[in-house]
C-alpha positions, 0 to 999 in steps of 0.5 A: 308695415308693407310686406315684401314679396319674395317671389323674385328671390325664389325664382332666382334661386330656382333658376341658379345654374341655368341660363342667365335669367331675365332682368326686368327693369321698370322706369317710373313713367311711360317711355320718353327721353327721361330714360334715354340712358337705359334705351341706349344701353339696351340698343347699343348692346351694353347690357348684353356685353355685361352678360345681362338679359334686360327687358325694359317694361314701363309702369303705368298709373294703374300699375306703378313701378313700386307695385311691380317690384313688390310683386316680383314682376320687376327686379330693378326700378327707378324712383325719385328720392323722396318717393323712395324715402317714403316707401322705406318708411312704410317698410320696403327696404330699398337700396339706391344703387345709382343716382341719375339726376343730381339737380332737381327739375321741379318748378312752379309756373304761375299765371301771374308774377311771383314776388316771393314764395308767400304769393302762393299762399292759398292759391289753387295749384296743379300737381301730379295725381300719380305721385311725384308731388312730395316736393310740392307738399314739402314746399307747402308745409315748409312755408305754411302756404295752405295751397289748394292742390288740384290733381292732374295726370300729365296734361297742362289743360288745367293751366291753359284753361286758367282753372288754376292759379299755377301748376307744378311742372318739370323743366324737361316736360310740362314746362315745354308743353306749355311753351309748345301751346304758345304761352310765353313766360317772364322769369318772375312767373317761374319758381324753381324749387332748386333755387329756394333750398329744395334742390333734392335729386330726383331719379335714381335706380332702386332694388330691394335690399334682399335682391341686392344681397342675392344678386350683387354681381348682376346689379353692379353689372347693370349699373355699370352698363347703364352708366355707360349708356348715359355717358354715350348719350351725352356725346351722341345727341342725335343718335340718342334721340333716334334711339329714344324715338324708336323706343317711344314708337315701340311702346306706343306713346304719342309725342313729338321729336321737338318735345323729346329733343328738349327733354333729352337736353334738359335731362342731360343737364340735370345729371350734373351736380348743380354746384360742381357741374360733375356727373357722379351717378351716386347719391350724395350724403349731403343730398340725403341729409337735406331730404331727411331734414325736410321730410322729418321736420315736416312730418312726412317720415317717422324716422330719418334714413341713414346713408348706409341704409339707403345706399349699396355697400 
């Protein structure tokens, strides 16, 4: 069992009655259009209008957002659902207060055509070294593929050099990088996990259960302002892209506007439910049921997580 740090709760109690304390929000990766709605909410003053003083501090491979949540340096973070479930099973009582992405983005890009999932059996496939690979491992175990996983940080050089047979990619990120490098793919080289029964939603906003109990008003205000940011981004692509690029420059990330435009458009598509086309911003019980079944049946969690356990009251 991993022990939760209580520093955050203590600091908030000490600061009660004083000026509005600062909320540190940490996304699970470096600055990019994946987090556009948060940058918009900050830049357009939606957090300030909600009475919040929000500081956005990004995570890094050496200091992931879950570590920051545990040591109290961040109060609100984003995580993929499967990662959050794994942490809950390890003893961290997380609460999903908003589900941003409703449709899964992960895919396998293959050097050669894929006729069926079984064509991946025994292949060398790239996956993320710093997390985000739970779904890849689920695929492997679910279909008994005995894949040899080759870890990478965030680049596509392994695939470009043909050192691997295929690679995990996100439709809004690595897949575009491969195309930007000049590669062109046939549909039978692309396997979208959402199309083979693994449509597990990814990015959601998480806090600890204790933090939510003590600061429900602030968390609910953060969620409402963030939703406003995402809804604004849907209607104002170019200005949102300008806000994203400014945030990227401020955080010292090297990228280009073409990549970020692709990412923004893909991310906004993923905020919609695959079947209904609606943006609900809530984790559905059906999505959790699917994730529970796959994670539990394949031995990735010791006990299933109830909807009441993982979502805010």
